[in-house]
C-alpha positions in Angstrom: 0.0 0.0 0.0 1.1 3.6 -0.5 2.9 5.5 2.3 0.8 8.6 1.3 -2.4 6.7 1.9 -1.1 5.4 5.2 -0.1 8.9 6.3 -3.5 10.4 5.4 -5.3 7.5 7.1 -3.2 8.0 10.3 -4.1 11.7 10.3 -7.8 11.1 9.9 -7.7 8.4 12.6 -5.7 10.7 15.0 -8.3 13.4 14.5 -11.2 11.0 15.0 -9.9 9.5 18.2 -8.9 12.9 19.7 -12.3 14.4 18.8 -14.2 11.5 20.3 -12.2 11.6 23.5 -12.9 15.4 23.8 -16.6 14.7 23.1 -16.4 17.1 20.1 -19.3 16.0 18.0 -18.7 18.4 15.1 -15.0 17.4 14.8 -16.0 13.7 14.8 -18.6 14.4 12.0 -16.0 16.4 10.0 -14.2 13.1 9.4 -17.2 11.8 7.5 -19.0 12.7 4.3 -22.7 12.3 3.2 -21.7 9.0 1.5 -20.1 7.5 4.7 -21.5 4.3 6.3 -21.0 3.1 9.8 -21.7 -0.6 10.2 -23.0 -1.6 13.6 -24.2 -5.0 15.0 -27.8 -3.5 14.9 -27.4 -2.3 11.3 -25.8 0.4 9.1 -25.9 4.1 9.9 -25.7 6.2 6.6 -24.9 9.8 5.9 -24.2 12.8 8.2 -27.7 13.1 9.7 -27.7 9.4 10.9 -24.1 9.6 12.0 -24.9 12.8 14.0 -27.6 11.0 15.9 -25.4 8.0 16.6 -22.4 10.0 17.7 -24.5 12.5 19.7 -26.0 9.6 21.7 -22.6 8.0 22.1 -20.8 11.2 23.2 -23.5 12.6 25.4 -24.3 9.3 27.2 -21.1 7.3 26.8 -20.5 3.9 28.3 -19.1 4.0 31.8 -15.4 4.7 31.6 -15.4 6.4 28.2 -13.5 8.6 27.5 -11.5 8.8 30.7 -10.4 5.1 30.8 -10.0 4.8 27.0 -7.0 2.5 26.3 -5.9 1.8 22.7 -4.7 -1.9 22.7 -3.9 -2.2 19.0 -3.6 0.1 16.0 -2.8 -1.1 12.5 -2.8 1.2 9.5 -2.1 0.0 5.9 -2.8 2.4 3.1 -6.5 3.4 3.3 -7.3 0.8 6.0 -7.1 1.2 9.7 -8.0 -1.2 12.5 -8.1 -0.5 16.2 -8.8 -2.6 19.3 -9.6 -0.7 22.5 -11.3 -0.7 25.9 -12.7 1.8 28.4 -13.5 -0.1 31.5 -15.8 -0.8 33.2 -18.3 0.0 30.4 -16.4 -1.1 27.3 -14.7 -4.3 28.0 -13.4 -4.7 24.4 -14.2 -2.9 21.2 -12.9 -2.9 17.6 -13.2 -0.4 14.8 -12.2 -0.7 11.2 -11.9 2.3 8.9 -11.6 2.8 5.2 -10.3 6.4 4.5 -10.3 8.1 1.1 -9.7 11.7 0.3 -9.3 12.5 4.0 -12.8 11.2 4.9 -13.9 8.0 6.6 -15.9 6.3 3.8 -16.7 3.1 5.8 -16.3 2.4 9.5 -17.3 -0.8 11.4 -17.8 -0.9 15.2 -18.5 -3.7 17.6 -18.0 -3.8 21.3 -18.6 -6.0 24.4 -20.3 -3.6 26.8 -20.9 -4.2 30.5 -24.5 -4.8 31.4 
């Protein structure tokens, strides 16, 4: 994969993680476009309006421990693809995200987590 793609993917991922940890909804949404899709276990979230609703709920009522206890366990970036494994205990016991980044936007993201009851 290209180093340029990897550099751009890392930059978008850095911004996305920092914005989420700050609880900055607009900065998180800036990483997406109207064509972006977030795949969740309960089904896909498409476009800025649906992404806004998902991230607003996640950032205003986060799982216990997020963002304070956020711990990045693994980060792999190769060209346009990024994969992270993280936790934020006690609420998020384990989570994974995969990102496809093109033209400095997250085109596709997947998210799955094991959450405390």
